[in-house]
C-alpha positions, 0 to 999 in steps of 0.5 A: 365684783370680788367674791366674798372670800376676798374679805377674809383672805387677808385676815385668815390666810395672809396673816397666818402665812406671814406670821409663820414665815416671820417665825422662821417656818420654811415652805417646802416644795416638791420637785414639780414646784408644788407645796409638799404634803407636810407644808399643805397640812401645816397651812390647813391646820393653821388656817383652821385654827385662825378661823376658830380665833375671834375678832371684834364684830358687831359690838362683840368678839366672835369667831371668824367662822361665825363672822364669815357666815354672817357676812355671807348672809348679809351679801345674800340679802343685799343681792336679793334686794332685801338690804340697801347696802353691803359693808365688807368685813375689814379687820385691822392688823 
């Protein structure tokens, strides 16, 4: 079973990184091959911005932060047996 965050990786992280790279942003690395501080900081800022962005969910546009929280509650009720099924969040590109 995948963890909950996999539902949101594409919508939040992949979308942010692909968008930045297609705009010409260069990912910088240290000599050891790690992301440098400036690159990590920019990724964090862009991901947090994206989490504040909204998407359609349950008939309304809602912030992705809220959607993630709702989905966490839905999966918890499913795992406890209080819900018959669990529907993952799927966002279109």
